[in-house]
C-alpha positions in Angstrom: 38.5 -52.6 -36.7 36.6 -50.5 -39.0 32.6 -50.8 -39.3 30.5 -49.0 -41.6 27.0 -48.0 -41.1 24.6 -47.8 -44.0 20.9 -47.7 -44.5 18.0 -45.9 -45.9 16.1 -42.8 -44.4 14.9 -43.7 -40.9 16.7 -47.0 -40.5 18.6 -46.1 -37.2 21.7 -45.0 -38.5 21.9 -42.2 -36.1 20.8 -44.2 -33.2 23.5 -46.7 -33.8 26.1 -44.0 -34.1 24.9 -42.2 -30.9 25.3 -45.4 -29.1 28.8 -45.8 -30.5 29.4 -42.3 -29.7 28.7 -43.0 -26.1 30.6 -46.0 -25.7 33.6 -43.8 -26.9 34.1 -45.3 -30.1 35.4 -42.7 -33.2 32.7 -42.1 -35.5 33.7 -40.7 -39.1 30.6 -39.5 -40.6 30.9 -39.3 -44.6 27.6 -37.5 -44.7 29.1 -34.7 -42.6 32.0 -34.8 -44.6 30.5 -34.5 -47.8 28.4 -31.8 -46.7 31.8 -29.7 -45.3 33.6 -30.6 -48.4 31.0 -28.7 -50.5 32.1 -25.4 -48.2 35.6 -25.5 -49.6 36.3 -22.7 -52.0 38.1 -25.0 -54.5 35.2 -27.3 -54.5 32.8 -24.7 -55.0 34.7 -23.3 -57.8 34.9 -26.6 -59.6 31.1 -27.4 -59.0 30.0 -23.9 -60.7 32.6 -24.4 -63.7 30.8 -27.5 -64.4 27.2 -26.9 -63.4 27.0 -23.3 -63.6 25.9 -20.5 -61.2 22.3 -22.2 -61.0 23.4 -24.4 -58.1 24.0 -21.5 -55.6 21.8 -20.0 -53.2 22.8 -17.5 -50.4 26.4 -17.8 -51.7 26.7 -21.5 -51.2 26.1 -24.9 -53.0 22.5 -25.7 -52.8 22.3 -29.4 -52.5 18.6 -29.6 -53.8 19.5 -27.8 -57.1 22.4 -29.7 -57.7 20.6 -32.8 -56.6 17.8 -32.0 -59.3 20.5 -31.6 -62.0 22.4 -34.9 -61.6 19.4 -37.2 -60.4 18.2 -38.7 -64.1 21.8 -37.8 -65.6 24.4 -40.7 -65.2 27.1 -38.6 -66.6 26.6 -35.7 -64.7 26.2 -37.8 -61.6 29.9 -39.2 -62.3 31.0 -35.8 -63.0 30.1 -34.6 -59.4 31.4 -37.7 -57.8 34.6 -37.3 -59.7 35.0 -33.5 -58.4 33.9 -34.4 -54.6 35.0 -37.8 -53.9 38.8 -37.2 -54.0 37.9 -34.6 -51.1 35.8 -36.9 -49.1 38.1 -39.4 -49.0 41.1 -37.4 -48.2 39.1 -36.4 -45.1 38.2 -39.6 -44.3 41.5 -40.7 -44.5 42.9 -38.0 -42.2 40.3 -38.8 -39.5 
């Protein structure tokens, strides 16, 4: 059985996740995976190619800067998703 946990900020996702971890359930944290994907050299290069060096701080993807670019731009948001989602889904499937 697969159960997805979603919700807004401070809705209890972490509380439920920790409960399940304590009960020895396997947890796949897509939020953590999405953060880890941004550390991959290949992803970083693709994002720089498409969004410029403006998204880099201390040689890493700056999520806030990237977010400010895509927040009100549907096409750029879809571009970002087309770059990172395959890596995220691949890792989810691997886990």
